C-alpha positions in Angstrom: 0.3 0.1 -0.1 1.0 3.3 -0.4 1.5 5.6 2.8 1.0 9.4 2.6 3.4 11.9 4.5 1.8 14.5 6.5 3.1 18.0 6.0 5.0 17.8 9.4 7.1 14.9 7.8 8.5 16.1 4.9 9.1 19.5 6.4 11.5 17.6 9.1 12.8 15.7 6.2 13.4 18.3 3.9 14.8 20.4 7.0 17.4 17.9 7.5 18.1 17.8 3.8 18.7 21.4 3.4 20.9 21.2 6.9 23.2 18.7 5.9 23.6 20.6 2.6 24.5 23.3 4.3 27.2 21.9 7.0 28.9 20.3 4.0 28.7 23.5 2.0 29.6 25.6 5.2 33.0 23.6 6.2 33.9 23.4 2.3 33.7 27.4 2.4 34.9 28.2 5.6 38.3 25.7 4.7 38.5 27.8 1.4 38.0 31.5 3.5 41.4 31.0 5.7 44.7 31.2 3.4 47.6 32.0 5.3 51.4 31.6 4.9 54.1 30.8 8.0 57.2 30.1 8.7 56.8 27.0 10.9 59.4 24.4 12.4 58.3 20.2 12.1 58.1 19.2 15.2 55.8 15.7 14.5 54.3 13.5 11.7 51.6 11.6 12.9 49.1 8.8 11.1 45.5 9.1 12.6 42.3 6.8 10.9 44.4 7.0 7.5 45.2 10.8 7.5 48.6 12.5 7.5 49.2 15.0 9.8 52.0 17.9 10.9 52.9 18.9 14.5 54.0 22.6 12.8 55.7 25.1 15.5 55.5 29.2 14.1 58.5 29.9 14.5 57.5 34.3 15.4 55.0 32.9 17.9 56.6 30.1 18.8 53.1 28.5 19.0 51.9 24.6 18.2 49.3 23.1 16.4 48.6 20.4 13.5 47.7 20.6 10.6 46.5 18.4 8.2 47.8 17.0 4.6 45.2 15.9 2.5 44.6 16.6 -0.9 42.5 19.5 -2.4 40.5 19.7 -6.0 39.9 23.4 -5.3 43.8 23.8 -5.1 44.4 21.5 -7.6 46.7 19.7 -4.7 47.1 15.9 -5.3 50.7 15.0 -4.5 50.2 15.1 -0.8 51.9 11.9 -0.1 55.1 13.1 -1.6 54.7 16.0 1.8 55.0 12.5 3.7 58.7 12.2 2.4 59.8 15.6 1.5 59.3 17.4 4.9 61.5 16.6 7.2 60.9 16.4 11.2 63.1 19.4 13.0 63.4 21.3 9.8 61.9 24.9 9.4 59.4 25.5 6.3 57.4 28.1 4.8 54.2 27.1 5.1 51.2 27.9 2.8 47.7 26.8 5.0 44.1 26.9 4.3 41.2 26.3 6.6 40.1 26.7 10.5 40.8 24.3 13.2 37.1 23.4 14.0 37.3 21.0 17.2 33.5 20.1 16.9 34.0 18.9 13.3 37.8 17.6 13.3 38.7 19.9 10.9 42.3 20.9 10.3 44.4 23.4 8.2 45.1 22.1 5.5 49.0 22.5 4.3 48.7 23.4 0.3 52.4 24.1 -0.4 55.4 24.4 1.6 
């Protein structure tokens, strides 16, 4: 039998769908919104759930933070695996970073170039 959905069921489904689409589009726009170049020393490299992270220390502020290393279609970066072998711990580099650290989304800045 065909079941008719009430107005509130349809409206609730539409609201949830639009929220999820907005969340996906919003996180993408946020990642593209913060573009910065910093000089930092590589403190550590680690892999968590298949993603590669670099722990960096900003040379001007001495603040340590983690950055993700993943491919980016928007910036035409498809060589993230090369970064793992080329960037050495203990050395200082100029990094081009995009994105923000958003803890509840597990979002980290992405290294685009060095």
